[in-house]
C-alpha atoms as an extended CHARMM CRD file, in Angstrom:
* protein
*
        85  EXT
         1         1  MET       CA             59.7380000000       33.3330000000        5.2460000000  PROA      1               0.0000000000
         2         2  ASN       CA             60.4080000000       31.8810000000        8.6750000000  PROA      2               0.0000000000
         3         3  ASN       CA             61.4830000000       35.2600000000       10.0410000000  PROA      3               0.0000000000
         4         4  ALA       CA             58.3730000000       36.9880000000        8.6990000000  PROA      4               0.0000000000
         5         5  SER       CA             56.1210000000       34.2940000000       10.1630000000  PROA      5               0.0000000000
         6         6  LEU       CA             57.7920000000       34.6870000000       13.5330000000  PROA      6               0.0000000000
         7         7  GLN       CA             57.3770000000       38.4470000000       13.5090000000  PROA      7               0.0000000000
         8         8  ILE       CA             53.7480000000       38.3510000000       12.4130000000  PROA      8               0.0000000000
         9         9  GLY       CA             52.9050000000       35.6340000000       14.9140000000  PROA      9               0.0000000000
        10        10  SER       CA             54.5830000000       37.5660000000       17.7130000000  PROA      10              0.0000000000
        11        11  ALA       CA             52.7450000000       40.7600000000       16.7930000000  PROA      11              0.0000000000
        12        12  ILE       CA             49.3690000000       39.0220000000       16.7710000000  PROA      12              0.0000000000
        13        13  GLY       CA             50.2290000000       37.1160000000       19.9330000000  PROA      13              0.0000000000
        14        14  LEU       CA             50.9870000000       40.3540000000       21.7290000000  PROA      14              0.0000000000
        15        15  ALA       CA             48.1420000000       42.4050000000       20.2510000000  PROA      15              0.0000000000
        16        16  ALA       CA             45.3490000000       40.0120000000       21.2270000000  PROA      16              0.0000000000
        17        17  PRO       CA             45.9140000000       39.8920000000       25.0150000000  PROA      17              0.0000000000
        18        18  VAL       CA             46.7350000000       43.6130000000       25.1780000000  PROA      18              0.0000000000
        19        19  SER       CA             43.5460000000       44.4800000000       23.3220000000  PROA      19              0.0000000000
        20        20  VAL       CA             41.4180000000       42.3090000000       25.6020000000  PROA      20              0.0000000000
        21        21  GLY       CA             43.1200000000       43.7050000000       28.7070000000  PROA      21              0.0000000000
        22        22  THR       CA             42.7670000000       47.3140000000       27.6130000000  PROA      22              0.0000000000
        23        23  SER       CA             39.0830000000       46.8320000000       26.8810000000  PROA      23              0.0000000000
        24        24  HSD       CA             38.6040000000       45.2720000000       30.3110000000  PROA      24              0.0000000000
        25        25  ALA       CA             40.4740000000       48.1040000000       32.0450000000  PROA      25              0.0000000000
        26        26  THR       CA             38.4420000000       50.7210000000       30.1950000000  PROA      26              0.0000000000
        27        27  SER       CA             35.1650000000       49.1170000000       31.2000000000  PROA      27              0.0000000000
        28        28  LEU       CA             36.3170000000       48.9040000000       34.8270000000  PROA      28              0.0000000000
        29        29  TRP       CA             37.3710000000       52.5460000000       34.7810000000  PROA      29              0.0000000000
        30        30  HSD       CA             33.9900000000       53.5960000000       33.3510000000  PROA      30              0.0000000000
        31        31  ALA       CA             32.2980000000       51.5630000000       36.0850000000  PROA      31              0.0000000000
        32        32  GLY       CA             33.9950000000       53.7180000000       38.6990000000  PROA      32              0.0000000000
        33        33  ILE       CA             37.0410000000       51.6370000000       39.6280000000  PROA      33              0.0000000000
        34        34  ASP       CA             40.1470000000       53.7470000000       40.2320000000  PROA      34              0.0000000000
        35        35  ALA       CA             42.7400000000       53.8440000000       37.4520000000  PROA      35              0.0000000000
        36        36  THR       CA             45.4640000000       51.9600000000       39.3460000000  PROA      36              0.0000000000
        37        37  THR       CA             43.2050000000       49.0000000000       40.0660000000  PROA      37              0.0000000000
        38        38  ALA       CA             41.8800000000       48.9910000000       36.5030000000  PROA      38              0.0000000000
        39        39  ILE       CA             45.4150000000       48.9370000000       35.0830000000  PROA      39              0.0000000000
        40        40  ALA       CA             46.4040000000       46.1110000000       37.4330000000  PROA      40              0.0000000000
        41        41  ALA       CA             43.3290000000       44.1660000000       36.3210000000  PROA      41              0.0000000000
        42        42  ARG       CA             44.3580000000       44.7710000000       32.7060000000  PROA      42              0.0000000000
        43        43  TYR       CA             47.7230000000       43.1450000000       33.2850000000  PROA      43              0.0000000000
        44        44  VAL       CA             46.1690000000       40.2140000000       35.1270000000  PROA      44              0.0000000000
        45        45  LEU       CA             43.6460000000       39.5500000000       32.3610000000  PROA      45              0.0000000000
        46        46  SER       CA             46.2320000000       39.9900000000       29.6060000000  PROA      46              0.0000000000
        47        47  PHE       CA             48.5290000000       37.4950000000       31.3100000000  PROA      47              0.0000000000
        48        48  ALA       CA             45.6700000000       35.0260000000       31.7730000000  PROA      48              0.0000000000
        49        49  VAL       CA             44.7090000000       35.2660000000       28.0840000000  PROA      49              0.0000000000
        50        50  ALA       CA             48.3200000000       34.7970000000       27.0060000000  PROA      50              0.0000000000
        51        51  ALA       CA             48.7160000000       31.7980000000       29.3350000000  PROA      51              0.0000000000
        52        52  GLY       CA             45.5360000000       30.2360000000       27.9630000000  PROA      52              0.0000000000
        53        53  VAL       CA             46.6360000000       30.6790000000       24.3740000000  PROA      53              0.0000000000
        54        54  ARG       CA             50.0310000000       29.2020000000       25.1910000000  PROA      54              0.0000000000
        55        55  ALA       CA             48.4710000000       26.2170000000       26.9630000000  PROA      55              0.0000000000
        56        56  PHE       CA             46.1670000000       25.6160000000       24.0060000000  PROA      56              0.0000000000
        57        57  GLY       CA             49.1010000000       25.8070000000       21.6020000000  PROA      57              0.0000000000
        58        58  ALA       CA             51.1750000000       23.4250000000       23.6760000000  PROA      58              0.0000000000
        59        59  GLY       CA             48.3150000000       20.9520000000       23.9210000000  PROA      59              0.0000000000
        60        60  SER       CA             47.4660000000       21.0400000000       20.2470000000  PROA      60              0.0000000000
        61        61  GLY       CA             51.1270000000       20.9050000000       19.2750000000  PROA      61              0.0000000000
        62        62  SER       CA             51.8790000000       17.8920000000       21.4290000000  PROA      62              0.0000000000
        63        63  SER       CA             48.8480000000       15.9770000000       20.1760000000  PROA      63              0.0000000000
        64        64  ALA       CA             49.6440000000       16.7570000000       16.5450000000  PROA      64              0.0000000000
        65        65  SER       CA             53.2340000000       15.6020000000       16.7770000000  PROA      65              0.0000000000
        66        66  THR       CA             52.5150000000       11.9570000000       17.4970000000  PROA      66              0.0000000000
        67        67  ARG       CA             54.2050000000        9.4830000000       15.2080000000  PROA      67              0.0000000000
        68        68  PRO       CA             52.0270000000        7.1620000000       13.1340000000  PROA      68              0.0000000000
        69        69  THR       CA             51.8880000000        3.5260000000       14.1560000000  PROA      69              0.0000000000
        70        70  ALA       CA             53.0700000000        0.7010000000       11.9380000000  PROA      70              0.0000000000
        71        71  ALA       CA             49.4600000000       -0.3380000000       11.3100000000  PROA      71              0.0000000000
        72        72  THR       CA             48.5860000000        3.1460000000       10.0900000000  PROA      72              0.0000000000
        73        73  ILE       CA             51.5620000000        3.1930000000        7.7360000000  PROA      73              0.0000000000
        74        74  ARG       CA             50.5820000000       -0.2100000000        6.2860000000  PROA      74              0.0000000000
        75        75  THR       CA             47.0140000000        0.9900000000        5.7430000000  PROA      75              0.0000000000
        76        76  VAL       CA             48.1660000000        4.1560000000        3.9620000000  PROA      76              0.0000000000
        77        77  ARG       CA             50.5440000000        2.1980000000        1.7270000000  PROA      77              0.0000000000
        78        78  LYS       CA             47.8370000000       -0.3500000000        0.8970000000  PROA      78              0.0000000000
        79        79  THR       CA             45.3530000000        2.4110000000        0.0410000000  PROA      79              0.0000000000
        80        80  SER       CA             47.9360000000        4.1780000000       -2.1200000000  PROA      80              0.0000000000
        81        81  ARG       CA             48.6610000000        0.9950000000       -4.0630000000  PROA      81              0.0000000000
        82        82  GLN       CA             44.9440000000        0.3730000000       -4.6190000000  PROA      82              0.0000000000
        83        83  ARG       CA             44.4710000000        3.8770000000       -6.0080000000  PROA      83              0.0000000000
        84        84  ALA       CA             47.4520000000        3.5070000000       -8.3160000000  PROA      84              0.0000000000
        85        85  ALA       CA             46.1630000000        0.2450000000       -9.7520000000  PROA      85              0.0000000000
C-alpha cells in the first residue's frame, strides 16, 4: 500500500503544477507572446506552484508532528476513565 500511495501522490504532485503551467503558457501564447517566452513562463509558474505546495506540506507536517504535553495526556486519560465509568 505504501508503494501505491507514493506513486499516486507523485503522479498528482507532478500533474497539478504541469497543468497549471501549461494553461498559463497557452494563454500567454494566445495573447501574442512568442512560444519560447511562453514555455519559459510555464516552467517558472510550474516551479512556483510546486514550491508552494511543498512549503505548505512542510509547514502542516511540522505543526502536526508535535508531541502532546503531559497535561494533555493527563486530561485525555481522565476523560477516558470518566467515559468508562
